[in-house]
N, C-alpha and C positions, 0 to 999 in steps of 0.2 A: 773453186776458191772460196766462194761465198759460203758453201756448206762447211768448209773448214773453219772459216771465221766464226760461224755460228756455234760449231762444236767447241772451239777453244773458249769462246765467251761463256758458254754454259759451264764448262769445266772450271773456269776461273771464278765464276760466281759461287759455285758449290765449294771450291777449295778455300776461298777467302771469304767466308760468310760475314765476318765482322766488317771488313772493308766494303763488301758489296752492300751490306745494310746501310752503312754510312753514306756511300755513294748515292744509292737510289733514294733512300728516305730523305737525306739532307737536301739534295737537289729538288726532289719532287715537292717537299714541303715548302721550300723557298719559292719555287715557281707557282705553287698553288696559292700561297699567301699573296703573292704579287698579282695574280689573276683576280682574286677576290677583291683586293684593294683597288685594282683598276676598274672592276665592274661598279664598285661603290662610287668611285670618283666620276665615272661616266654617267651614272645615275644622277649624281648631284649637279654636274655641269649641264645635263640635258633637262633639268627641272623646268616644268611648264611648257616644254616643247610640244606637248600633246596639242596645245591650242595653236591652230594654224596661223593665227595673227599675232603670236606672242611677241614678235619684234615691233609691232605697232600698237600694243596695248600698254597702258600705264595705270597706276593707281594714284589718285589725287591725295597728296599728303600736305601737311602744313607745319611750319615752324611757329612756335608761340613762346613768349617769355612770361614766366610767373615768378615773382619774388627774385628777380635777377637771374633766374635759371632758365636757360633756353632748352625747350623740349621739342621733339618732333613726333607728331601724332598722325595716325591714319584716319581719324574720325572727322566727319564733316556734318554740317546742317543738311536737312533733307531738301532744302531749297537750292542747294548748290547745283544739282543736275539741271534744273530748269534755267538757272542763270548761265550755265555753260552753253546750253543749247541756244539761248536767246542772244547772248552777247558775243559768243565765240563759235557760233555754229559752223563757220567755214573751216575751222581748224580741226573739227572732230567728225568722224564718220558715225560714231555711236557713243552715247553716254548712258551709263547704267548706274543707278543708285541701288544700294543693297543694304539689308540689315546684316549685322554680324552673325555668322553661322551659329546656330544654337539647336538644342534638342527640342523636338516638338512631338506631340502625340498625333498619330494618324489612325483614324478609326473607320472600320468598314464592317457593317452588321455587328457581330459580337466580338470581332477581333480588334485589338489595340496594339500598336507597335510604336516604339520610340525611335525616331530617326533625326539625324542632323540635317538641317536645311536652312534656306534663306528666302526672304522676299526680295525679288529683283524686278527691275524694269523689263519690259517686253523684249528689248533688244539683246538681253543677256545670252540666250541660246545661240544666236548668230555670232555675237562677239566672241564667245568662248568656244565656238565651233563644236558644239555638242554633237555626238553621233546619234541621230534620232533613229530609234528602232520602229516606232509607231507614232503617227501624228506628224507634226511639222514644227519648224523653228518658230513659227508665229503663235505657238500654243498659249502664250501668256497674255495675249491681247484681251481676252475676256477676264474681267476682274475676279470672277469666281471660278477660275480654272487652276490647274496644277500640273506640273511636269514631274514624273517620278523616274528615279534611276531604275535600271533593270532589276537590280537586287531588291530594291524596295517594293517594286510592283510584284515580284515573285513572293516576297514575304507576306504581302497583304492579300493578294488574290490567288496565290498558288498558280495552277495551270490555266486559270480563267483569263480571258482577254481583259486587260485593264482599261482599255479605251472606252470612254463614255460613262464609266462608272462614277458615282458620286460618293465621296467619303467626307468625313468630318476632320477638320484641322483644329487641333487643340480643343476638341469638344465644343467649339463655338461657331466655326465658319464652314458651311457646306461648300465643297469645291468639286469640280468635275475634272476627271483625268482627260487631258487633251494631248498628252504626249508621253512617250517613254524613251529615255535615252540610255545609251550604254554607260556602265559604271566608269567613272573617270579614273585613269591610272593613278598608282600610288605616288609617282613623282610629279604631282601637280598640287598647287595650293588648294584646289577644290576637290580633292580626292574623296572627302567624306560628305559630299553634297548628295544627300539621299533624295532630296526633292527641291524644287524651286516653285515658289508661289508668287503671284503678281504683286508688284510694288503698290499698286492702287488699292489692293485688298488690305495691305498692311496699314496704309494711311487711314482707311475708313475704320479699321478695327482699333488702332492705337489713338486716333485723334491727333496725331502729330501735326497735321496740316492746320489745326486750330490753335496752335501755340502762338500767343501774342508776340513773342520775341523769338521767331524761328531761327534767326542767325546765331543765337546763343546755344542752340540745341545741337551740340557736336556729338552725335551718337551713331552715325551711319557711314558706310563705306561708299566710295565713288570710284568707278573704273571708266576709262575712256579708251576709245580706239581712234587713233589719229587719222585724219583725212589723207587720201593719197597725195603724196608730195609734201606733206607737212613735216617740219623738222621738230624732233622731240625737244631739244634745248630751246629753240626759238619760241615754241608754243608755251613751254614752261615759264619762260621769261615774260610772255605777254599776260599770263593769267595770275601772276604773282600777287597782285594787289586786289584781286577780286573780292575776297572775304574782308580784307581791310576796309574797302570802300563801303561794305554793307553793314559793318558793325556800328553799334550806337556811338554817336560822337562823344559821349561821356567817358568812354573807355580810353585808357592811356594808350599812347602809340605803341608801347612795347607789348601790350596785351593783345594787340590786333595781329591776326595771323598772316603769314606769308605763304602763299600756296605754291606748290611745285609738283611736277610729274615724277613719279618714281617708276621707271620702266619695269614691265613684268619680268624681263630677263634678269633683273637684279633683285627682285622681291625676295627670293629664297636665300641667296648667297650673300647679299649685301643689305641686311635688314636692320643693322644697328647704327644708331646715330648718337652723337655726343656733342652737345653745344651747337646743334644745328648742322653738324658735319657728319657725313657718312663715314663711319670708322670700320666698316666691314661687316662681319657676321660669320656664317658657316664657311665662308671662303677660307678662313683661317684653318679650319679642320681639313678642308680639301687639300690645301698646300702642305699641311703637316703630314697627312697620310700619303701624299705623293712622295715626299722626302723619305718617309719610312719605307715605302714600297721599293724605291730605288736602292736604299741601303740594304734591305733584305736580299734583293736580287744580287747586288754586288757581293754581299757576304757569302751567299750560296755559291756563286761562281768562283770566288777566291778559295773557299774550302775545297771545292771540286778540283781546282787546279793544283792546290797544295797536296792533296791526296794522290793525284795522278803523278806528280813529280816525285813524291816520296817512294812510289812503287816502281819508278822507271828502271831502277837498277835490277829489280827482281825479274825483269823481262829480257835482260841482256841475252840469256841463253836462247830464248825463243826467237829473238831477232836474228841472232847468229845463224840458227838453223834455217830460217827463212832466206837469209842472204845466200846460204850455201846451195839451196835448191832453186835459186834464181828469182826470188821475190824482188819486186821493184821497191825503190825507196819509199814511195807513197803508201806501200802496203805494210810497212814495218810497225806503224804506230796505231793501227786500228785496234779497237777493243782494249785500249789501255785501261 
């Protein structure tokens, strides 16, 4: 019986080439588009899940008002990390100060390459759960060390072992390779992190720690990992006035910042703020593409059903013959 079904199906496909083309291509394209749409949505919803502690990590941000306009910014003074450790140490397992990722020149012997990277506190590799290929998570303790991504190490040293080699960072600071980590996946905010250099090295090079008014220097990023058992909303409420209390008394109340935690799980999809209120971000496109995907799938199914119904009368003869030879009811409608 199965052999007969297969033979009839092949004959039908050949005899009705136009219908067959619309059947197969229409449904296949519809399902294909829905699958691609679903993969993209899954990629967006799983953003930053590479980091094992993503549900306990947050970025420190603040609301500030200038000329009656309330803005939300991710930049903080370099002293914020020390203040968080000293005054709210029990709320955080790790605190990491970081420069904004930027392009830097890495030089080894006669080879120079440009890679994006940041200066970060020594706890960064552990906080972001980097997969270390060589060395260890404690590789940034030495102020003159550097961690390289796998692709950066390969570009700079080829097949040579990168560990222990000394290179020049921006043609000014000699640093020793103390670790190599796997490239961070595309669906992470740190995917382009080609290297990580010590935060202490940045302070010594830039002289930021010698600024007479350090709490006015809002140029750095701050990430925290909550202590076990700590609640994100409660901790965010406790630290809200930290910067406000550190600002010069001469500044007006509205110019002083209100600090809060923005969870890593929301960094990518909920990144837009208006008037101090989180208004969304890429989540709008995720919802839009989800609706489009459902519509495409529904339309493909409707078209398939309509074509099948339109051709039902053409198969009356075939069904009659099958009934005559003893075919069961459930067998009459296969291969429609």
